[in-house]
N, C-alpha and C positions, 0 to 999 in steps of 0.2 A: 504494500500500500504506500509505503514511504517513497518507493521509486516512482510510482505512478504520480504522486504529488510533485516530486522533483521534476519529472519529465514534463508535466503540465506547465509548471512554472517556467521551464526552459523554453518550451514551445511558445508560450505567451510572451516571454521577454524577447524572443527573436521576432515575433510578429509585430510587437510594439516598437521595436528598435528601427524598423524600416522607416526611412525618411518619408514624411508625408509630402504629397505633391505640392510644390510651391504654388502659391496663388499668384496669378498674373496681375500686377498693379495697373490701375487706371489713373492717368494723370490728366490734369486740366490743361487746356490750351494756354500756352505761355509758361508752363512749368517744365523743368528739365526731366525728361523721361530717360531713365537709365536702363540699358539692356547690356549687361556685361560691361565691356569697355567702350561701347558706343553710347553717346548721349544725344538725344533728339529734343528739339524745341520747335513747336508749331507756333508761328507768330500771327498768321491770318489765313482766312479762307475767302474765296470769291467764286461766284457762279457766273458763267458766261454762256450766252446763247450761241456764240461762234468765236472763231479765232481768225485773225488776219494772217494769211500765209502767202506772202508775195502779193501778186495781183488778185489772188483768189481768197474766198472765205472758206474756212474749214468748219463744217457744220457737224455737230455731234448727233448721235442717235437720241440722247436724252438732253443733258446739259454738261458743259465742261465744268468740272469742279477743280479749281486750283487751290493747292495747299502750300503756303509759304513755310518752308522748314529749314532748320539749321541742324547739321550733324557734325559732332565732334568725335574724333578718334582719341580716346583717353588711354589706349593701350600702347605698348612699346614696340609694335611692329605694324607694317603696312597691312591694310585690311580692305576688303570689298564690302560696301554697304549694300545689303540685299534690297530688292524691290519691296515696297511697303504695300499693305492691303487695307482696303476699307471694309468695315464690317457694319451692317445695318442692325437695327434692333431685333430683327428676326434671325440673325446669325448668318445671313447671306453675305458672301464675300465678293469683292471686286478688286482686281489687280490694277495697278497704275498703268497708264498707257506708255508704251515704249517709244512712241513717236511724239516728239516735242515740237513738231513743226508749228510755228505761230505762237508758242507758249512764251510769254515774256519771262526772261531770266530763268530759263529751264535748267533744272538741276542736273538733268541727264538721267539715263536709265542705268548705265554701268558706272558706278561711282567708286573710285579707289582713293583711299585716304592714307596718308603717311601718319606716323605718330604725332599727336598734338595738332594735327590739321583740322580745320573746320571748313565745311562747304555750306553755302547758303543758296537757296533758289526755290523755284516752284516745281512741284510735281503735279501731274494732271490725271484726272479720271473722267470717264464718260458715264455718268450716273444720274438718276432722278434726284431732284432736291428733297432731302429729308435728313434726319439726324443720323450721324455716323460716328464710329470710333476708328481711329487709325491704328492698325497693328504694326508695330515696329519691332525689329529684332537685331541681334548681333550677327556677325558674319557666319557663325555656325548655326544660327537660328535656334540655339539652345536656350537663350534668354530673350524673352519677349515682354512687351508692355503695350498697353493701349493708351491712346491720347484721345480724350473726348472732344468731338468737334460739334458744338451746338449749331443748329440750323440758323444761319444768319445770311442776310443778303447785303451786308455792308461791302463797300468797295475797298480795295487795297489802299 
């Protein structure tokens, strides 16, 4: 009986010692969102019905949603900043557009940062106007965070 009790305590202690899944933090727009060694700050958002691209207008399927963001590499090595994702209130995800044609101050789709470097610019999505959260991650996508983007129609 004593061995059964000891065995039960051992099993329970092993089960309880497993690290609980870490909760993904949600930050407010303007706050520094940390994902491992990458730090993101969203400064502003804007909704556009079209973009000027040379002599032509670029028209979205829904609306162009521009997000003004800054990314800092706080690590000690060069890193690639992965594409970010919008998540709506129902959990549906939308990836950023890889074509920045006509986007003012476009951050680019492939972003490489040296240690202590910061990049600023706009990323763009083609989505319907509503409330979203921006999911950001480190280069390994092991550390993620959300940045709350309230629905606003203010201009940059």
